[in-house]
N, C-alpha and C positions, 0 to 999 in steps of 0.2 A: 416446498417439495421440488426436487430437481426433476426436470423433464428430459425425455429422450431427445437427443439432438436431431434436428432436421432443418434443411435450408433449401431455398430456391433462389438462384442468383442469375441475373442478367447483368453482365459487367458493364459494357459500354464505357470503358475508361480511356481517356486520352493517352497519348504516347509519353507525356511528361509524368504520368502517375508513377508512384513508387509504393511498394508494399514490402514489409519485412515481417517475418514470423519466426518466433523462437520455438524450435521443435523439441519438446519433451525433456528439456534440461531442467532438472529440479534440484534445488538446494535443500539441505536438511535443516536450514535455519528457519524456525517457525515464525520469526519476526519479519521475514523478507516480503517486500512488495515485488511482484513479478509481472513481467510483460508477456503477453501471449502474441500480440500482433500490433503493429503500428504502421502508419503510412501517410502519404500526401496524395490525394486523389483528385482527378479532374473527371467528373462523371457527366456523361452526355444525357440527352433527353430520354433515352431508353433504359437507363439504369434502374434496376429493381432488385430488392432483397426482401425475402420473407424468411424468418428464422426463429427458432426457439431451442432451448436446451443447450445453449452455448454458455458454459459456466464461467463467464467473465463479466466484468462491467465495462461499458463503452463510454468513453469521453470523446465527443466529436465537436470540433470547432469549425464553423463556417467562415471561410475567407470571403467568398462572393457567390452569387447565385442563390438558389434556394433548394432545400430538400424538404420533404414532407414525411413525417413519421407517424404511423398509427400504432398506438401502444396503450394497453390497459383500458381499452374502450374510449380513448381520446385521440385527437389528432394534433400534432405539433408542427407548425411550419418553422423551419430553421433558416434564417437569413443571415447576412453578413454581421459578424459580431456576436453571434449566439453560440453558447456552449450547451450541448446536449449531453445528458447523463442518463444511461439506461442500464438496467439489469438484464443482460442478454439471455438469462435463463428463461425469461418470459417471452411470449410471442410478440414479435414486432415486425412491422412492414415499413420499408424505406424506399422512396422513389424521388426522382428529381422533378423540378418544375422548369424544364428547359435546359438546365445546366447547373453544375454545383461543384465548387472547389472547396475541399475541406481537409483538415488534418485530423487524425483519429488515433486513439490508443485503447486497446483492450488490455485490462490488467486486473489483478486480484491482490489481496493483501489483508492483514489482520483487522484493519479498521474500515475496510471498504463498505461492509453492510451498514455500519453506523453513519458513515459519511454520506452514503447514498440516501439513507432514510431522512437525514437532516436536510440535505440538498433538495430533495423532492418535496419535503414539507414546506419549504419556504419559496421554492421557485416553480414547482410543478414540472420538473424535468428539464427545463430550459432556463439558463441564466442569460438574460439579455445584456448587451453592453459589456461583455466579458473583455477584460484586458489580457491579451494572449501572450505577452512577452515571456513570462516564466514557463508557460505551457509549451510554447514553441521551442524555447531554449532546451527544455528537457527532452522533447521529441528528437531534436537534432543531435543531442548528446547520445541518446539511445541508438539512433541511426549510425552515428560515427562508431560506436562500440561494436555494433553488429557488422559493419563493413570491415572493421579491423579484425574480426574473428568470424570469418565466413562459415566455419564449421558449426556455429551455433544456429545458423539458418538452414541446416541440412537435417533431414530426418534420419540421422545416423548417430550411433553412440559417440560421445565426445567427453573428454576429461572435463571435470568441473573445476572452475577457478572461483573459489568463494570470494576472493577480492573483487573480481570482475562483477559477480552477481550482486555483491554488496554495493558496488558503485551504481549499478542499474537501479537497485532498490532505493538508494539515496536520491537519485534523480526523480524517481516516481513519487517518493514521499514529498520532495520539495514542490513538485507540481500540484499534488493533492492539497498540500498545506496552503499554497497560494490560492487555490480555488476556494478552500474553506474561508480564508481571510476575506476574499472578495464577497462571499455570501454574508459574512458577518457585517462587513462595511455597508453592503447594499440593502440588506434586509433586517439588520439589527438582530441577528440570531442570538438567542439566549439559551445556553446549554442547561440552565437550571441548577448547575453545580454552584454551591456557595463559594464566595470569594475566599473564605478561610481554607476550604479544601484545596482550591487551586493554588493558594500560597504555600500550603503544606507540600503539595506535589512538587512545585518548583524547588522548594527547599531540599526535598529528598533527592531530586534529580541532580542537584548541584553538589550534594554532600554525601551520597551513599557509600563512597569508598572509605569513609571513616566511621567510627562508632557514633551512632545517633540515638538519643533517647526520645521517648514520646514527649517528654517535657520540652525538649529543644524544638521539636517540630511544632508543638503547640504554641510556643513562644513566637516562632516565626510566623505562625498563622493568626496570632493575636486572640487566641481562645484558650480555655483551660484544657489540660490533657484529657479529662473525661469527655468534654464536649467534642474535641477533635476526634477521639476514638469513635464516638457515636456517629458523627457526621461522615468521617472517612469511610467507615464500613458501609454506611447507607448509600453513599454516592459513588463509591468506586468498586464495591463488592469485595474488597479485601481490607486487611488491616495495614497500619503503618509498617509494622514489621514485615508483613507479607510483600508490600511494595518494595521495601528495601532489599529483600531477598531476591525478588524478581529483577530489579535493576542490576544487582551484583551478578546474578546468573547471566543476564543478557551480555554484560561486558565480558564475563569470563568466557562464554562460548565464542564471542567475536575474537578474543585473543587466542583461544585454542585453535580456531580455524585459520587464523592469519599470521601467527607467529610461532617461533620455536621455543618460546619461554618455558621454563620449568613450571610444572603444575603448582608447586608451592609458591613460586613467585607471582603467578597469575592470581592465585587465591588471595594472597596478602594484598596485592595491588588493587583488588576489587573490593576489599573490605572484610573478607572472611578472616577469622582469627587463625585458622590453619587449613591445610589441604583437606583434612578429613571432613570439615564442614561442607566444602565444595563437592567432595566425592559423594557424600550422603545425599545432597540435594540433586546432583546430576543423576544418581541412580534412581531417585524417587521420580524425577521428571522425565528423564530420557531412557532409563533402564540400562545405563552403561556408565562406566567410569570416565573421567576426563581424558585419560589416555586412549580409551576405546573410541570416545567421541572424536578426538583428533584424527585417529587412524581412519575412521569411517568417513570423515569429511575429506581427507586427503585422497581416499580411494573413490570418492564420488558416490558413495553408498547412501542408503536411506535407512530409516528406522520408524517404528510405530510408537507413538507416545501413549 
């Protein structure tokens, strides 16, 4: 259940602190990871924050000093080398223990709830001994993009550049994937998904632009077609055919948003037998044709799925 936003903040930030916020610019790409706010902060001894109802996830890396977080009835000290992961919809209190330097990112995206759930299951909200190289590289790339496009940090209407937002999304995905891999390495995370399903997924991701049969996918997964169909539906919630269609649609919407290719060319390059298949799927999912989708993206508009 989402809570109503409220916050109490005593800043006490040093002069070297930097904060960047992305104001209200939304992409219609449902696959996008988006940044709400990021920064590099030097908090003094009086820094205090109490907040809930902020509908983003927080990733906070401590460089030096210490912060203390009260959350979900528990208290977490964050020292140098710790990565904190919070669902900011829930009530949390943050304060320093004398001084605290940290980098942070508030973000959202399609897999954030699942990643947060797995992260907290194995770490209890804090990953100790975090290697920050990829995380900091991503934050600095986001900062560079915002500095190069100052209108994005203003609470004013601005034209949407889907290429730019896709670049932001890719940076955030890369950061999150590195965090996941470190959790796997450190805590031996087991997703519970059978190896055969993972092999099939990899096969589909690498081959979806051509015609694929269930038998081919099953052969790549080293199981029978019947067995793969059962396992795939059980562990992914969709069928092999459904995932192929989803992968093709994802690629098609990216090309529609970022190129001037003809619809028929995009459809064929993504694995559809003709443009009509793509048109039917887009009307079913987005309620509009490929041409209407492209026009909406270019105009910076939105739609309801």
